[in-house]
C-alpha positions as CSV (number, residue, x, y, z in Angstrom):
1,X,0.0,0.0,0.0
2,X,2.7,2.4,0.9
3,X,4.4,1.8,-2.4
4,X,1.2,2.4,-4.4
5,X,0.6,5.6,-2.4
6,X,4.0,6.9,-3.1
7,X,3.7,6.3,-6.8
8,X,0.3,8.0,-6.9
9,X,1.5,10.9,-4.8
10,X,4.4,11.3,-7.1
11,X,2.2,11.1,-10.2
12,X,-0.3,13.6,-8.7
13,X,2.6,16.0,-8.1
14,X,3.9,15.7,-11.6
15,X,0.4,16.1,-13.0
16,X,-0.3,19.1,-10.9
17,X,2.9,20.7,-11.9
18,X,2.2,20.1,-15.6
19,X,-1.4,21.4,-15.4
20,X,-0.6,24.5,-13.3
21,X,-1.7,26.9,-16.0
22,X,-0.7,27.7,-19.6
23,X,0.9,30.9,-18.5
24,X,3.0,29.2,-15.8
25,X,3.9,26.5,-18.3
26,X,5.1,29.2,-20.8
27,X,7.0,31.0,-18.1
28,X,8.7,27.7,-17.1
29,X,9.6,26.9,-20.7
30,X,11.0,30.4,-21.2
31,X,13.0,30.2,-17.9
32,X,14.4,26.8,-19.0
33,X,15.2,28.1,-22.4
34,X,17.2,31.0,-20.9
35,X,19.0,28.5,-18.7
36,X,19.9,26.2,-21.6
37,X,21.0,29.2,-23.7
38,X,23.1,30.5,-20.8
39,X,24.7,27.1,-20.3
40,X,25.3,26.7,-24.0
41,X,26.8,30.2,-24.1
42,X,29.0,29.3,-21.2
43,X,30.2,26.1,-22.9
44,X,30.8,28.0,-26.1
45,X,32.9,30.6,-24.2
46,X,34.8,27.8,-22.4
47,X,35.5,26.1,-25.7
48,X,36.6,29.4,-27.3
49,X,39.0,30.1,-24.3
50,X,40.4,26.6,-24.6
51,X,41.0,27.1,-28.4
52,X,42.8,30.3,-27.7
53,X,44.9,28.6,-25.1
54,X,45.8,25.7,-27.3
55,X,46.5,28.0,-30.3
56,X,48.8,30.0,-28.0
57,X,50.6,26.9,-26.8
58,X,51.2,25.7,-30.4
59,X,52.4,29.1,-31.5
60,X,54.7,29.5,-28.5
61,X,56.2,26.1,-29.1
62,X,57.0,26.9,-32.8
63,X,58.5,30.3,-31.8
64,X,60.8,28.7,-29.2
65,X,64.4,27.8,-30.2
66,X,67.3,26.1,-28.6
67,X,70.6,27.9,-28.2
68,X,73.0,25.1,-29.1
69,X,76.4,26.6,-29.2
70,X,78.9,28.9,-31.0
71,X,79.8,28.7,-34.7
72,X,83.5,27.9,-35.2
73,X,85.7,31.0,-35.0
74,X,89.3,31.8,-35.5
75,X,91.4,32.1,-32.3
76,X,92.1,35.7,-33.1
77,X,88.4,36.5,-32.6
78,X,88.8,36.3,-28.8
79,X,92.5,35.9,-28.4
80,X,92.2,32.6,-26.5
81,X,91.8,29.0,-27.8
82,X,89.5,27.8,-25.1
83,X,86.8,30.0,-26.3
84,X,86.7,28.6,-29.9
85,X,83.5,26.6,-30.4
86,X,82.9,26.3,-26.7
87,X,79.8,24.5,-25.6
88,X,76.8,26.5,-24.4
89,X,73.1,26.0,-24.1
90,X,70.0,27.9,-23.4
91,X,66.6,28.8,-24.9
92,X,65.3,31.7,-26.9
93,X,62.1,32.8,-28.7
94,X,61.3,34.5,-32.0
95,X,59.6,37.9,-31.9
96,X,59.3,38.4,-35.7
97,X,61.6,39.5,-38.5
98,X,64.1,36.7,-37.6
99,X,64.9,38.3,-34.3
100,X,65.6,35.8,-31.5
101,X,65.5,37.0,-27.8
102,X,67.5,35.1,-25.2
103,X,69.5,35.9,-22.1
104,X,73.0,37.5,-22.1
105,X,74.5,34.9,-19.8
106,X,73.7,32.1,-22.2
107,X,75.9,33.5,-24.9
108,X,78.7,35.1,-22.8
109,X,82.0,33.8,-21.7
110,X,84.8,35.5,-19.8
111,X,88.6,35.5,-20.3
112,X,91.3,37.5,-18.4
113,X,88.7,39.6,-16.7
114,X,86.7,40.5,-19.9
115,X,83.3,39.3,-21.0
116,X,82.9,38.2,-24.6
117,X,79.7,37.7,-26.6
118,X,79.4,35.3,-29.5
119,X,79.0,37.2,-32.8
120,X,77.4,34.1,-34.2
121,X,75.6,31.2,-32.6
122,X,73.7,28.1,-33.7
123,X,70.0,27.7,-32.9
124,X,67.6,24.8,-33.4
125,X,64.0,25.3,-34.4
126,X,61.0,23.1,-33.4
127,X,61.3,20.9,-36.5
128,X,65.0,20.2,-35.7
129,X,66.4,22.6,-38.3
130,X,69.6,24.3,-37.2
131,X,70.6,27.8,-38.3
132,X,73.2,30.3,-37.6
133,X,72.2,33.5,-35.9
134,X,74.2,36.8,-35.8
135,X,74.4,39.1,-32.8
136,X,72.3,42.2,-32.9
137,X,73.0,43.5,-29.4
138,X,73.0,42.8,-25.6
139,X,72.0,44.6,-22.5
140,X,73.8,44.0,-19.2
141,X,71.2,45.6,-16.9
142,X,68.4,43.1,-17.6
143,X,70.6,40.2,-18.9
144,X,69.2,40.3,-22.5
145,X,70.6,39.4,-25.9
146,X,69.1,39.6,-29.4
147,X,70.2,37.6,-32.4
148,X,68.9,37.4,-35.9
149,X,68.5,34.5,-38.3
150,X,68.0,34.6,-42.1
151,X,64.3,33.7,-42.5
152,X,64.8,33.0,-46.2
153,X,66.8,29.9,-45.2
154,X,64.1,28.6,-42.8
155,X,62.1,25.7,-44.5
156,X,59.3,25.3,-42.0
157,X,57.1,28.1,-40.5
158,X,58.8,29.8,-37.6
159,X,56.0,31.6,-35.7
160,X,56.5,34.8,-33.7
161,X,55.2,35.7,-30.3
162,X,54.3,39.2,-29.0
163,X,54.7,40.7,-25.5
164,X,51.7,41.0,-23.3
165,X,50.2,44.4,-22.6
166,X,50.0,43.7,-18.9
167,X,51.9,41.7,-16.3
168,X,50.3,38.6,-14.9
169,X,48.4,38.7,-11.6
170,X,49.5,36.5,-8.7
171,X,48.1,33.0,-9.2
172,X,47.5,33.4,-12.9
173,X,48.3,30.4,-15.1
174,X,51.6,30.6,-17.0
175,X,53.8,28.2,-19.0
176,X,57.1,28.0,-20.8
177,X,59.1,25.9,-23.2
178,X,62.7,25.2,-22.5
179,X,65.7,23.1,-23.6
180,X,67.5,21.9,-20.5
181,X,70.6,19.7,-20.5
182,X,72.7,20.9,-23.4
183,X,72.8,20.4,-27.1
184,X,72.6,16.6,-27.2
185,X,69.5,16.5,-25.0
186,X,67.9,19.5,-26.9
187,X,68.2,17.6,-30.2
188,X,66.1,14.8,-28.6
189,X,63.3,17.1,-27.4
190,X,62.0,18.3,-30.7
191,X,60.2,21.4,-29.7
192,X,61.2,22.0,-26.1
193,X,60.0,20.8,-22.7
194,X,56.6,22.2,-21.7
195,X,56.3,23.3,-18.1
196,X,53.2,25.0,-16.5
197,X,52.6,26.7,-13.2
198,X,51.4,30.0,-11.6
199,X,52.6,33.6,-11.3
200,X,54.0,34.4,-7.9
201,X,55.6,37.4,-6.2
202,X,56.1,40.1,-8.9
203,X,58.9,41.9,-7.0
204,X,61.8,39.7,-6.1
205,X,65.2,41.3,-5.7
206,X,68.2,38.9,-6.0
207,X,71.8,40.1,-5.7
208,X,74.3,39.3,-8.5
209,X,71.5,38.6,-11.1
210,X,70.1,41.7,-12.8
211,X,69.7,45.4,-11.9
212,X,65.9,45.2,-11.7
213,X,63.2,43.2,-10.0
214,X,62.4,39.7,-11.0
215,X,59.1,38.0,-11.2
216,X,58.7,34.7,-9.4
217,X,57.0,31.9,-11.4
218,X,56.0,28.7,-9.8
219,X,57.2,26.6,-12.8
220,X,59.6,23.7,-12.9
221,X,62.7,24.7,-14.8
222,X,66.2,23.3,-15.3
223,X,69.6,24.5,-16.4
224,X,69.3,25.4,-20.0
225,X,65.9,26.9,-19.7
226,X,67.4,30.4,-19.3
227,X,66.1,32.7,-22.0
228,X,62.8,30.9,-22.5
229,X,59.7,33.0,-22.8
230,X,57.1,32.8,-20.0
231,X,53.7,32.9,-21.6
232,X,50.2,33.7,-20.4
233,X,47.1,31.8,-21.5
234,X,46.9,33.8,-24.7
235,X,50.4,32.8,-25.7
236,X,51.9,36.3,-25.0
237,X,55.2,36.8,-23.4
238,X,55.0,38.1,-19.8
239,X,58.6,37.5,-18.9
240,X,61.9,35.9,-19.8
241,X,63.3,33.1,-17.6
242,X,66.5,34.3,-16.0
243,X,67.3,32.0,-13.1
244,X,65.8,29.5,-10.7
245,X,66.0,28.4,-7.1
246,X,67.7,25.0,-7.3
247,X,65.9,22.3,-5.5
248,X,67.1,19.2,-7.3
249,X,70.7,18.0,-8.1
250,X,71.7,14.8,-9.6
251,X,75.0,14.0,-11.4
252,X,73.1,12.3,-14.2
253,X,70.4,14.9,-14.6
254,X,70.5,18.7,-15.2
255,X,70.2,21.0,-12.2
256,X,66.5,21.9,-11.7
257,X,64.2,23.8,-9.5
258,X,60.5,24.4,-9.0
259,X,60.8,28.2,-8.5
260,X,61.8,30.2,-11.6
261,X,62.8,33.8,-11.7
262,X,61.9,35.9,-14.8
263,X,62.6,39.4,-16.0
264,X,59.3,41.1,-16.4
265,X,58.0,41.4,-20.0
266,X,57.4,45.1,-20.3
267,X,61.1,46.0,-19.5
268,X,62.3,43.3,-21.9
269,X,60.1,44.6,-24.6
270,X,61.5,48.1,-24.1
271,X,65.1,46.9,-24.3
272,X,64.5,44.5,-27.2
273,X,62.8,47.2,-29.3
274,X,65.7,49.6,-28.7
275,X,68.3,47.0,-29.7
276,X,66.4,46.0,-32.8
277,X,66.0,49.7,-33.7
278,X,69.7,50.1,-33.7
279,X,69.8,52.6,-30.9
280,X,71.4,52.5,-27.5
281,X,69.1,51.5,-24.7
282,X,68.8,54.6,-22.5
283,X,67.7,54.4,-18.9
284,X,67.0,57.2,-16.4
285,X,69.7,57.8,-13.9
286,X,69.9,60.0,-10.7
287,X,73.7,60.4,-10.9
288,X,74.0,58.7,-7.5
289,X,76.0,55.6,-6.6
290,X,74.2,53.7,-3.9
291,X,75.1,51.9,-0.7
292,X,73.3,50.8,2.4
293,X,73.7,52.4,5.8
294,X,72.0,52.0,9.2
295,X,69.3,54.6,10.0
296,X,68.3,54.0,13.6
297,X,67.1,50.4,13.7
298,X,66.9,49.9,10.0
299,X,69.2,49.5,7.0
300,X,68.3,52.2,4.4
301,X,69.5,53.1,0.9
302,X,72.0,56.0,1.0
303,X,74.2,57.9,-1.4
304,X,77.8,56.7,-1.8
305,X,78.8,59.2,-4.5
306,X,76.7,62.1,-5.9
307,X,77.1,63.9,-9.3
308,X,75.2,65.7,-11.9
309,X,71.7,67.0,-11.3
310,X,71.4,65.3,-7.9
311,X,74.5,67.1,-6.7
312,X,73.3,70.4,-8.1
313,X,69.9,70.0,-6.3
314,X,71.8,69.6,-3.0
315,X,72.1,65.9,-2.4
316,X,75.3,64.9,-0.4
317,X,77.2,61.7,0.2
318,X,75.6,59.7,3.0
319,X,72.2,61.2,2.5
320,X,69.5,58.5,3.0
321,X,67.1,58.2,0.0
322,X,63.7,57.6,1.5
323,X,61.3,58.0,-1.5
324,X,61.0,59.0,-5.2
325,X,57.8,60.6,-6.3
326,X,56.1,59.3,-3.2
327,X,57.2,55.7,-3.7
328,X,59.2,54.4,-0.7
329,X,62.7,53.2,-1.4
330,X,63.4,49.8,0.2
331,X,66.5,48.4,-1.5
332,X,69.1,49.6,-4.1
333,X,67.7,47.2,-6.7
334,X,64.1,48.3,-6.0
335,X,65.1,51.9,-6.5
336,X,66.9,51.0,-9.8
337,X,63.9,49.0,-10.9
338,X,61.5,51.8,-10.1
339,X,63.6,54.3,-12.1
340,X,63.9,52.0,-15.1
341,X,60.2,51.1,-15.2
342,X,58.3,54.1,-14.0
343,X,60.4,57.1,-15.1
344,X,62.2,58.3,-18.2
345,X,65.3,60.4,-18.9
346,X,64.7,64.1,-18.4
347,X,61.7,63.6,-16.1
348,X,61.5,65.9,-13.1
349,X,61.4,63.8,-9.9
350,X,60.9,64.6,-6.2
351,X,63.4,62.7,-4.0
352,X,62.8,62.6,-0.3
353,X,66.0,62.4,1.7
354,X,67.1,62.3,5.4
355,X,70.2,64.1,6.6
356,X,71.2,64.4,10.2
357,X,67.7,63.4,11.4
358,X,66.0,66.0,9.2
359,X,63.9,65.2,6.1
360,X,63.8,67.3,3.0
361,X,62.6,66.9,-0.6
362,X,64.9,67.7,-3.6
363,X,63.6,68.2,-7.1
364,X,65.7,67.6,-10.2
365,X,65.7,66.1,-13.7
366,X,66.9,62.6,-14.3
367,X,69.8,62.0,-16.5
368,X,70.3,59.4,-19.2
369,X,72.6,56.3,-19.1
370,X,72.8,52.8,-20.6
């Protein structure tokens, strides 16, 4: 009896809901249609976003190259035999017109206290083609180098990537392609190793790396991935891999780490465009050599030597530099990074200093330097 009652009750409920009224039925159908349309629209947008992501990944892979080594050179080129055809490895990416962006330290070597850059290197494309590339220019401040290959000799399509208009937000999905482990391993990868992760702290300052801030990327990378592009979900370059925090070491495997450090894309774009344009990369300078001194219970950035407009405005040696245009100064690298990214040569700036326990603001125009 209970089973029969349950079925009847259920049937009565269904019938009642169906026969509520023509108007209610029409409203129900309309609401359901809107829901279905909304769900379909959401699925369509999701598919479109996935297509954009996959297209970006494919494009980024085809634009990524392996830096395999130096083209043979005469000993007179660098005045020492050990530098001839020396092994090197790294990664780079094509930004159009045959221009390949990589990191300076991947193509540099030192001898007798001097640093030399390879005038010609060998790069390998996704389809295993190897081509020579000639040096266009380098920049020490951000560890960047630009080479150029002859596109008329490239048999398969070499795609180009562009720099993103904005930096990634913390937690945003990112990925990279790299060629860890040297030339022999790179020839076996055929398109680079794909690694994905998240954007982290956008303001990391590491000594003995570059003169600006670095962007933390939670992406597994290995030795040889330096110079690889860091891409957002649209396949745009948001940074260039510069170093990593080593967390794995094995004699038979390349050195690796799960935390990468990348030079932010906007500053790389500025430098690369200047190098390709044939001009010297100009950065704003204060005319102040920096150091760190103790101010009460804290270590603060101070002036070691002062010249130019800063000296003319009244800045003295040992003055503490507290802020520029209202932005607090925390470290020497943070100050250099702020000037490079947020100001330009000739701009008037307000610099807040502390001298003998008293604070004052100096106003002067920034100079220009490379």
